C-alpha positions in Angstrom: 5.7 5.0 16.8 4.3 5.0 13.3 5.3 6.3 9.9 3.5 7.4 6.8 5.0 5.6 3.8 4.3 6.0 0.1 4.0 2.9 -2.1 2.4 2.7 -5.6 1.4 6.4 -5.5 -0.7 6.0 -2.3 0.1 6.7 1.3 -0.2 4.1 4.1 0.2 4.2 7.9 2.8 1.6 9.0 3.3 0.5 12.6 5.8 -2.2 13.7 4.1 -5.6 13.8 1.0 -4.5 11.9 0.1 -5.2 8.3 -1.4 -3.2 5.5 -2.6 -3.9 2.0 -1.1 -2.3 -1.2 -1.6 -2.8 -4.9 0.2 -5.9 -6.3 4.0 -5.8 -6.0 6.2 -8.1 -8.0 7.6 -10.1 -5.0 7.1 -13.6 -3.8 5.5 -14.5 -0.4 8.2 -14.4 2.3 10.4 -11.9 0.5 11.6 -9.0 2.6 11.4 -5.6 0.9 12.6 -2.1 1.9 10.3 0.9 1.5 12.4 4.0 1.4 9.9 6.7 0.7 8.9 7.6 4.2 6.9 10.9 4.3 6.3 11.4 8.0 7.6 9.9 11.3 5.6 10.2 14.6 7.6 9.1 17.7 6.3 9.8 21.2 4.3 12.8 20.1 7.3 14.2 18.1 6.4 14.7 14.5 9.0 14.8 11.8 7.7 15.7 8.3 9.9 15.1 5.2 10.3 17.5 2.3 9.2 15.4 0.4 10.7 12.3 2.3 12.4 12.0 5.7 16.1 11.7 5.2 17.5 8.2 6.1 14.2 6.7 7.2 13.1 3.3 5.8 10.6 0.5 6.6 11.5 -3.2 6.3 8.4 -5.3 5.4 7.7 -8.9 4.6 5.3 -10.0 1.9 2.7 -12.1 3.7 0.1 -12.7 1.0 -0.7 -12.1 -2.7 -4.5 -12.1 -3.2 -7.3 -10.7 -5.3 -10.1 -8.5 -4.2 -13.8 -8.7 -4.6 -15.1 -8.7 -8.1 -16.8 -5.5 -9.3 -18.9 -4.9 -12.3 -18.8 -1.9 -14.6 -21.9 -1.2 -16.7 -22.2 0.9 -19.8 -25.8 1.8 -20.8 -27.4 4.1 -23.4 -31.1 4.6 -22.9 -33.4 3.9 -26.0 -30.4 2.6 -28.0 -30.3 -1.1 -27.0 -26.7 -0.6 -25.9 -25.7 -2.5 -22.7 -22.2 -3.7 -21.8 -21.0 -5.4 -18.6 -17.4 -5.8 -17.7 -15.9 -7.4 -14.6 -12.7 -6.5 -12.7 -10.8 -8.0 -9.8 -7.9 -6.0 -8.4 -4.7 -7.8 -7.3 -3.3 -6.9 -3.9 -0.3 -7.6 -1.7 -0.4 -7.7 2.1 2.8 -6.4 3.8 3.8 -7.0 7.5 6.0 -4.3 9.0 9.1 -5.8 10.6 11.3 -2.9 11.4 11.1 0.9 11.2 14.5 2.6 10.8 14.3 6.4 11.6 17.9 7.0 10.7 
């Protein structure tokens, strides 16, 4: 059984016992959170699609880790104008472990 859950404007596949990475959430490591916006539930080949969310379905997840991704560099460049700018960026992420899926 797995569900498609929305978090931070993106959709993730969540299975019980597995983990997935989302953009940084304001929780501490070890906190248990409840994700209510479940868009689809697949159970034994039976698909239930919400309009827009499945009524009564939720996912309980635990914050496993807060970390930062790999550094990327953004370049601005104008030819023949001696204009060059380099800017770095590191995105912050949260790793969630799915503890329980409640279909409702």
